[in-house]
C-alpha positions, 0 to 999 in steps of 0.5 A: 428486457431485450426484444429479439426480432427476425425475418422481416422480409420487406413486410412493413405492416408486420414490422410496424405492428411489432415495433408498436407492440414492443413500445408497450413493453419495458424493452431497453434493447432490440436485436434483429437477427437478419433477413430484413429484406427479400420476398416483401414489397417494402425493403427500403422502409424496413431497412430504415426502421431497423436502422432506427430502432434496433441496437444490434442487427445480424446479417441474414442470407437474403440481406447478403444475397441483395448485396452480392448474388443469391446462392441456393435460392429457388426461382421465386426467391431469386426473382424477388431478391433481384427485384429488391436490389433494383428497389434499393438502387432507384429513388433517393440516392443518399438514402439508398447509399446509407441502406447499402452501407448499413447492410454491408457492415452487418456481422454474421454473429454476435456474442454477449456473455452467455448469449449468442445471436445468429441468423441461421445456426451457430455452425453456419450463421448465415445459411444453416436451417435448424428445423424442429425435425432436426432433433432426430438428427443427433449428429447435426444437433450435437455439432451445433450445440458444441459451438454454443456456450449457453444460449443461442437465439436464431431465426431463418426457418420462420418457425418459433420454438425452443431446442434443448440439448437433450434433443427436444423441441418445444413449440410456444403453444406447448410451453404457454409461450414462455421458457425459463432458461436454465442449466441446459444449453438452449437454442431459441428460434424467435420466429418471423416478423414478416413471413410466419411459417408455423400455421399462424398468420400473426407476426412472431418475436420474443422478449427476454428478461431475467432469462425468461423467454416469452414468445409474442404474436402480433396481429397486423394487416396482412391484406394490405401487404398482399395487395402490394405484392400482387401487382408486382410481376417479380414477386410471386403471388404465393408470397402474398397468399402464404401470409394469410395462412402463415405457411 
């Protein structure tokens, strides 16, 4: 069984809760689809945990922005990424060097037989968003599906669900939190561990066993995360507020 996580965004409490939940399942391999850092108050600790527990990690746009410069970020996200970079440049030098090295070696995509793993999309693994409403953008979706051999797992939007090549989007709630992969090409958004935006404050991730995708929701102490965010001037209070409502 595989577990696939994404978009942790420096939220240590959410990541620890998800890893504990995964521990209770028969998972042999953990994949992380990027954005380990950015927005949240514990970037270094989250990198360390992903390094320790994930067998495969993909580069996210916030991970890249911390190494280079943020492009296309709003003002709040930009401030957060510069603060994140500063945290990864202070403190234990050896630990920080190992963290930067880890981020610097992350691939933009990975293919394994019929599975593809990206942060954004098959067309633009780092930056392209695929939102539920994109099912009405036939040209965009057909182009993306043309680059997918069979199944593609992705994150980036923080909204979990299943896209099928007949241009349907299925939310986890609509499908009883599971989807059997079949003949259709399929995109699976695994949701966000550290900053859900689907109206549910719980952390989201998926497991895959025998082509059965299960969506999981995990409760965590988001108030503890909020309490860390609010005193940091460079992290907008909204980054804490949104955790309560999953928006």
